[in-house]
C-alpha beads as a LAMMPS data file, in Angstrom:
LAMMPS data file: protein, C-alpha beads

261 atoms
260 bonds

1 atom types
1 bond types

-500.0 500.0 xlo xhi
-500.0 500.0 ylo yhi
-500.0 500.0 zlo zhi

Masses

1 110.0

Atoms # bond

1 1 1 -173.593 116.966 208.068
2 1 1 -170.187 115.762 209.236
3 1 1 -168.711 117.389 212.318
4 1 1 -165.223 118.842 212.111
5 1 1 -162.845 116.778 214.286
6 1 1 -161.578 118.507 217.388
7 1 1 -157.864 119.138 217.822
8 1 1 -157.810 116.503 220.585
9 1 1 -159.349 113.968 218.195
10 1 1 -156.886 114.874 215.447
11 1 1 -154.054 114.394 217.940
12 1 1 -155.337 110.915 218.793
13 1 1 -156.142 111.653 222.443
14 1 1 -158.495 108.937 223.761
15 1 1 -161.725 109.556 225.636
16 1 1 -161.653 109.680 229.423
17 1 1 -162.980 106.452 230.994
18 1 1 -165.967 106.762 233.291
19 1 1 -168.011 104.074 234.987
20 1 1 -171.775 104.038 235.318
21 1 1 -171.261 101.995 238.474
22 1 1 -171.121 104.639 241.210
23 1 1 -169.006 102.504 243.513
24 1 1 -166.465 101.875 240.780
25 1 1 -166.430 105.540 239.797
26 1 1 -165.932 106.566 243.423
27 1 1 -162.938 104.247 243.720
28 1 1 -161.520 105.543 240.439
29 1 1 -161.739 109.132 241.681
30 1 1 -160.157 108.225 245.015
31 1 1 -157.232 106.548 243.256
32 1 1 -156.907 109.663 241.067
33 1 1 -156.650 111.749 244.257
34 1 1 -153.929 109.452 245.598
35 1 1 -152.128 109.696 242.272
36 1 1 -152.488 113.454 242.329
37 1 1 -150.829 113.695 245.722
38 1 1 -148.003 111.459 244.474
39 1 1 -147.531 113.695 241.419
40 1 1 -147.423 116.870 243.498
41 1 1 -144.823 115.243 245.725
42 1 1 -142.685 114.239 242.732
43 1 1 -142.735 117.842 241.517
44 1 1 -141.692 119.152 244.943
45 1 1 -145.128 120.603 245.660
46 1 1 -145.559 118.966 249.065
47 1 1 -144.291 121.699 251.358
48 1 1 -145.067 121.109 255.027
49 1 1 -148.757 120.894 255.892
50 1 1 -149.954 123.099 253.032
51 1 1 -151.915 121.783 250.065
52 1 1 -154.991 119.740 249.313
53 1 1 -156.733 117.819 246.538
54 1 1 -160.443 117.067 246.571
55 1 1 -162.727 114.832 244.502
56 1 1 -166.493 115.210 244.390
57 1 1 -168.305 112.005 245.329
58 1 1 -170.306 110.636 242.354
59 1 1 -173.231 109.391 244.450
60 1 1 -173.401 112.205 246.992
61 1 1 -172.272 115.237 244.962
62 1 1 -172.440 117.635 247.913
63 1 1 -169.631 115.691 249.589
64 1 1 -165.984 115.230 248.660
65 1 1 -162.880 113.159 249.378
66 1 1 -159.514 114.508 250.529
67 1 1 -156.409 113.439 252.433
68 1 1 -156.229 113.752 256.222
69 1 1 -154.439 116.820 257.544
70 1 1 -150.721 116.282 258.074
71 1 1 -150.361 113.131 255.956
72 1 1 -147.401 113.316 253.597
73 1 1 -148.489 113.431 249.962
74 1 1 -146.255 110.490 249.043
75 1 1 -147.692 108.248 251.763
76 1 1 -151.455 108.780 251.844
77 1 1 -153.506 105.633 251.137
78 1 1 -157.023 105.244 249.651
79 1 1 -158.551 103.953 252.884
80 1 1 -157.252 107.003 254.752
81 1 1 -159.072 109.517 252.553
82 1 1 -161.687 111.534 254.386
83 1 1 -165.245 111.672 253.079
84 1 1 -166.493 115.126 254.067
85 1 1 -169.925 116.720 253.761
86 1 1 -170.817 120.358 253.096
87 1 1 -170.862 121.098 256.844
88 1 1 -167.352 119.778 257.360
89 1 1 -168.504 116.578 259.039
90 1 1 -166.211 113.611 258.416
91 1 1 -168.400 110.770 257.171
92 1 1 -165.602 108.215 256.866
93 1 1 -161.826 107.959 256.800
94 1 1 -159.030 108.360 259.318
95 1 1 -157.383 111.498 260.653
96 1 1 -158.170 115.207 261.072
97 1 1 -159.595 117.506 258.409
98 1 1 -157.538 120.425 257.101
99 1 1 -159.769 123.398 257.904
100 1 1 -158.383 125.469 255.022
101 1 1 -159.055 122.593 252.615
102 1 1 -162.670 122.455 253.726
103 1 1 -163.179 126.227 253.660
104 1 1 -161.796 126.643 250.144
105 1 1 -162.813 123.440 248.406
106 1 1 -166.324 123.132 249.813
107 1 1 -167.214 126.566 248.462
108 1 1 -165.593 125.896 245.100
109 1 1 -167.482 122.596 244.722
110 1 1 -170.678 124.314 245.836
111 1 1 -170.333 127.155 243.331
112 1 1 -169.224 124.941 240.437
113 1 1 -171.337 121.778 239.971
114 1 1 -169.186 120.908 236.933
115 1 1 -166.033 120.669 239.038
116 1 1 -165.050 117.129 240.025
117 1 1 -161.512 117.851 241.216
118 1 1 -159.810 120.853 242.820
119 1 1 -156.133 121.335 243.700
120 1 1 -154.208 123.848 245.774
121 1 1 -150.651 123.677 247.115
122 1 1 -147.850 126.067 247.983
123 1 1 -145.439 125.659 245.079
124 1 1 -142.417 127.961 245.080
125 1 1 -143.101 129.398 241.637
126 1 1 -146.810 129.889 242.280
127 1 1 -146.116 131.724 245.527
128 1 1 -143.563 133.989 243.869
129 1 1 -145.722 134.704 240.831
130 1 1 -148.804 135.413 242.949
131 1 1 -146.991 138.320 244.599
132 1 1 -146.926 140.117 241.232
133 1 1 -150.732 140.479 241.183
134 1 1 -150.905 139.757 237.467
135 1 1 -152.333 137.140 235.113
136 1 1 -150.169 134.535 233.451
137 1 1 -149.042 135.799 230.048
138 1 1 -149.297 133.567 226.934
139 1 1 -145.563 133.611 226.251
140 1 1 -145.280 129.825 225.801
141 1 1 -147.385 127.083 224.283
142 1 1 -148.058 125.546 227.697
143 1 1 -149.120 128.878 229.203
144 1 1 -151.789 129.123 226.505
145 1 1 -153.717 126.398 228.362
146 1 1 -154.720 129.209 230.725
147 1 1 -155.359 131.870 228.098
148 1 1 -158.588 133.677 228.982
149 1 1 -159.316 130.820 231.405
150 1 1 -157.895 132.012 234.711
151 1 1 -158.497 134.905 237.060
152 1 1 -157.048 136.709 240.075
153 1 1 -158.256 136.859 243.644
154 1 1 -156.844 140.253 244.580
155 1 1 -157.361 140.013 248.331
156 1 1 -155.468 138.228 251.062
157 1 1 -157.095 137.921 254.477
158 1 1 -154.648 135.513 256.075
159 1 1 -154.902 131.721 256.295
160 1 1 -158.264 130.599 254.894
161 1 1 -160.110 129.475 258.008
162 1 1 -163.305 131.474 257.456
163 1 1 -166.009 130.120 255.137
164 1 1 -166.565 133.611 253.755
165 1 1 -163.010 133.502 252.442
166 1 1 -163.883 130.309 250.577
167 1 1 -166.883 132.030 248.999
168 1 1 -164.739 134.949 247.873
169 1 1 -162.192 132.607 246.301
170 1 1 -164.944 130.654 244.523
171 1 1 -166.426 133.903 243.237
172 1 1 -163.033 135.042 241.953
173 1 1 -162.511 131.691 240.227
174 1 1 -165.778 132.139 238.333
175 1 1 -166.108 129.797 235.360
176 1 1 -162.337 129.464 234.901
177 1 1 -160.027 126.482 235.363
178 1 1 -157.663 128.396 237.667
179 1 1 -157.389 131.367 239.984
180 1 1 -154.238 133.094 241.187
181 1 1 -154.520 133.775 244.910
182 1 1 -152.400 136.880 245.360
183 1 1 -149.589 136.552 247.911
184 1 1 -150.620 132.935 248.382
185 1 1 -150.343 130.724 245.281
186 1 1 -152.878 129.302 242.860
187 1 1 -155.818 126.901 242.710
188 1 1 -156.977 124.800 239.769
189 1 1 -160.144 122.853 239.031
190 1 1 -161.284 120.343 236.453
191 1 1 -164.159 118.182 235.320
192 1 1 -161.943 115.322 236.464
193 1 1 -159.491 115.010 239.326
194 1 1 -156.823 114.195 236.775
195 1 1 -157.214 117.398 234.772
196 1 1 -157.270 119.537 237.917
197 1 1 -153.953 118.006 239.009
198 1 1 -152.359 118.531 235.610
199 1 1 -153.552 122.149 235.429
200 1 1 -151.952 122.797 238.808
201 1 1 -148.580 121.352 237.780
202 1 1 -148.681 122.987 234.344
203 1 1 -149.563 126.379 235.791
204 1 1 -146.765 126.114 238.350
205 1 1 -144.273 125.357 235.572
206 1 1 -145.657 128.089 233.313
207 1 1 -145.266 130.563 236.159
208 1 1 -141.683 129.403 236.573
209 1 1 -141.052 129.929 232.853
210 1 1 -142.501 133.429 232.945
211 1 1 -140.527 134.404 236.036
212 1 1 -137.332 133.194 234.335
213 1 1 -138.170 134.986 231.094
214 1 1 -138.919 138.267 232.863
215 1 1 -135.714 137.989 234.850
216 1 1 -133.768 137.535 231.602
217 1 1 -135.481 140.261 229.590
218 1 1 -138.801 141.336 228.133
219 1 1 -140.699 138.267 226.878
220 1 1 -143.028 138.708 223.899
221 1 1 -146.547 137.335 224.322
222 1 1 -148.320 135.516 221.508
223 1 1 -150.984 137.404 219.616
224 1 1 -154.496 136.834 220.938
225 1 1 -155.604 134.834 217.874
226 1 1 -152.659 132.438 218.113
227 1 1 -153.007 132.155 221.892
228 1 1 -156.695 131.300 221.499
229 1 1 -155.956 128.702 218.809
230 1 1 -153.253 127.162 220.964
231 1 1 -155.645 127.029 223.907
232 1 1 -157.920 124.763 221.866
233 1 1 -154.998 122.365 221.434
234 1 1 -153.557 122.360 224.962
235 1 1 -156.239 123.743 227.272
236 1 1 -159.199 121.370 226.996
237 1 1 -160.269 119.036 229.775
238 1 1 -159.526 116.009 227.616
239 1 1 -155.930 117.141 227.197
240 1 1 -155.613 117.781 230.944
241 1 1 -156.844 114.297 231.788
242 1 1 -154.532 112.697 229.221
243 1 1 -151.476 114.620 230.432
244 1 1 -152.082 113.302 233.970
245 1 1 -152.415 109.761 232.628
246 1 1 -148.918 109.903 231.152
247 1 1 -147.257 111.170 234.349
248 1 1 -148.972 108.644 236.588
249 1 1 -147.623 105.679 234.589
250 1 1 -144.180 105.791 236.221
251 1 1 -145.633 106.172 239.716
252 1 1 -148.114 103.358 239.102
253 1 1 -145.291 101.074 237.978
254 1 1 -143.496 101.750 241.272
255 1 1 -146.616 101.129 243.393
256 1 1 -148.543 98.496 241.405
257 1 1 -150.508 97.285 244.419
258 1 1 -151.965 100.772 244.865
259 1 1 -152.844 101.531 241.263
260 1 1 -153.852 98.059 240.169
261 1 1 -151.101 97.650 237.591

Bonds

1 1 1 2
2 1 2 3
3 1 3 4
4 1 4 5
5 1 5 6
6 1 6 7
7 1 7 8
8 1 8 9
9 1 9 10
10 1 10 11
11 1 11 12
12 1 12 13
13 1 13 14
14 1 14 15
15 1 15 16
16 1 16 17
17 1 17 18
18 1 18 19
19 1 19 20
20 1 20 21
21 1 21 22
22 1 22 23
23 1 23 24
24 1 24 25
25 1 25 26
26 1 26 27
27 1 27 28
28 1 28 29
29 1 29 30
30 1 30 31
31 1 31 32
32 1 32 33
33 1 33 34
34 1 34 35
35 1 35 36
36 1 36 37
37 1 37 38
38 1 38 39
39 1 39 40
40 1 40 41
41 1 41 42
42 1 42 43
43 1 43 44
44 1 44 45
45 1 45 46
46 1 46 47
47 1 47 48
48 1 48 49
49 1 49 50
50 1 50 51
51 1 51 52
52 1 52 53
53 1 53 54
54 1 54 55
55 1 55 56
56 1 56 57
57 1 57 58
58 1 58 59
59 1 59 60
60 1 60 61
61 1 61 62
62 1 62 63
63 1 63 64
64 1 64 65
65 1 65 66
66 1 66 67
67 1 67 68
68 1 68 69
69 1 69 70
70 1 70 71
71 1 71 72
72 1 72 73
73 1 73 74
74 1 74 75
75 1 75 76
76 1 76 77
77 1 77 78
78 1 78 79
79 1 79 80
80 1 80 81
81 1 81 82
82 1 82 83
83 1 83 84
84 1 84 85
85 1 85 86
86 1 86 87
87 1 87 88
88 1 88 89
89 1 89 90
90 1 90 91
91 1 91 92
92 1 92 93
93 1 93 94
94 1 94 95
95 1 95 96
96 1 96 97
97 1 97 98
98 1 98 99
99 1 99 100
100 1 100 101
101 1 101 102
102 1 102 103
103 1 103 104
104 1 104 105
105 1 105 106
106 1 106 107
107 1 107 108
108 1 108 109
109 1 109 110
110 1 110 111
111 1 111 112
112 1 112 113
113 1 113 114
114 1 114 115
115 1 115 116
116 1 116 117
117 1 117 118
118 1 118 119
119 1 119 120
120 1 120 121
121 1 121 122
122 1 122 123
123 1 123 124
124 1 124 125
125 1 125 126
126 1 126 127
127 1 127 128
128 1 128 129
129 1 129 130
130 1 130 131
131 1 131 132
132 1 132 133
133 1 133 134
134 1 134 135
135 1 135 136
136 1 136 137
137 1 137 138
138 1 138 139
139 1 139 140
140 1 140 141
141 1 141 142
142 1 142 143
143 1 143 144
144 1 144 145
145 1 145 146
146 1 146 147
147 1 147 148
148 1 148 149
149 1 149 150
150 1 150 151
151 1 151 152
152 1 152 153
153 1 153 154
154 1 154 155
155 1 155 156
156 1 156 157
157 1 157 158
158 1 158 159
159 1 159 160
160 1 160 161
161 1 161 162
162 1 162 163
163 1 163 164
164 1 164 165
165 1 165 166
166 1 166 167
167 1 167 168
168 1 168 169
169 1 169 170
170 1 170 171
171 1 171 172
172 1 172 173
173 1 173 174
174 1 174 175
175 1 175 176
176 1 176 177
177 1 177 178
178 1 178 179
179 1 179 180
180 1 180 181
181 1 181 182
182 1 182 183
183 1 183 184
184 1 184 185
185 1 185 186
186 1 186 187
187 1 187 188
188 1 188 189
189 1 189 190
190 1 190 191
191 1 191 192
192 1 192 193
193 1 193 194
194 1 194 195
195 1 195 196
196 1 196 197
197 1 197 198
198 1 198 199
199 1 199 200
200 1 200 201
201 1 201 202
202 1 202 203
203 1 203 204
204 1 204 205
205 1 205 206
206 1 206 207
207 1 207 208
208 1 208 209
209 1 209 210
210 1 210 211
211 1 211 212
212 1 212 213
213 1 213 214
214 1 214 215
215 1 215 216
216 1 216 217
217 1 217 218
218 1 218 219
219 1 219 220
220 1 220 221
221 1 221 222
222 1 222 223
223 1 223 224
224 1 224 225
225 1 225 226
226 1 226 227
227 1 227 228
228 1 228 229
229 1 229 230
230 1 230 231
231 1 231 232
232 1 232 233
233 1 233 234
234 1 234 235
235 1 235 236
236 1 236 237
237 1 237 238
238 1 238 239
239 1 239 240
240 1 240 241
241 1 241 242
242 1 242 243
243 1 243 244
244 1 244 245
245 1 245 246
246 1 246 247
247 1 247 248
248 1 248 249
249 1 249 250
250 1 250 251
251 1 251 252
252 1 252 253
253 1 253 254
254 1 254 255
255 1 255 256
256 1 256 257
257 1 257 258
258 1 258 259
259 1 259 260
260 1 260 261
């Protein structure tokens, strides 16, 4: 019996490359982290010392890679990335570890074995939207990527320096691709670093669109059936990975030595 093609297949979206060589896959994920930081910087999501991207290590899945604390997103290099274990011990890399990054991301990776990448920053739109204590509404095609696939963490206990706070955030995230951290911002995850980065940027922009629409009037949300159908076209992990791959092309062309162009 023939299988019905997925929307991603009908759209001609290619499969995500993965290597069976663990060393090669580790390097690919690390470069994706570097690219993710560059993308966040290009979108103005590199405010001060706030924000972090992590990638689960393919060989030691209870460890992850992230940038050293205080390194500008546009400048971090692959050999600077910190390899961190579940206790917060730095196994390799240069520079200090962002305590909030460890507290949040370690618990998310622990709770979600399917998550390869996780992203959190302090984007202007995400911060503003998070103060509303509401879910993103499916008022645009892009916002439908998060339809019935994001949640809210209703509490705010100050800067996340306590591991219990990380557990609460991971619990609020549940099985979703994103969680709105009220009065704080948002966090996204993916089965690849690339998709997690794209979900973060797309959610930030969708929040901006909704804030603008609500300021202008009373936006009309799509019906649930249409929102769910649209989700299948724009909200899958394959689409998230592919969207990242288009953005990174310009950055890679500007830094060919870093991205192997």
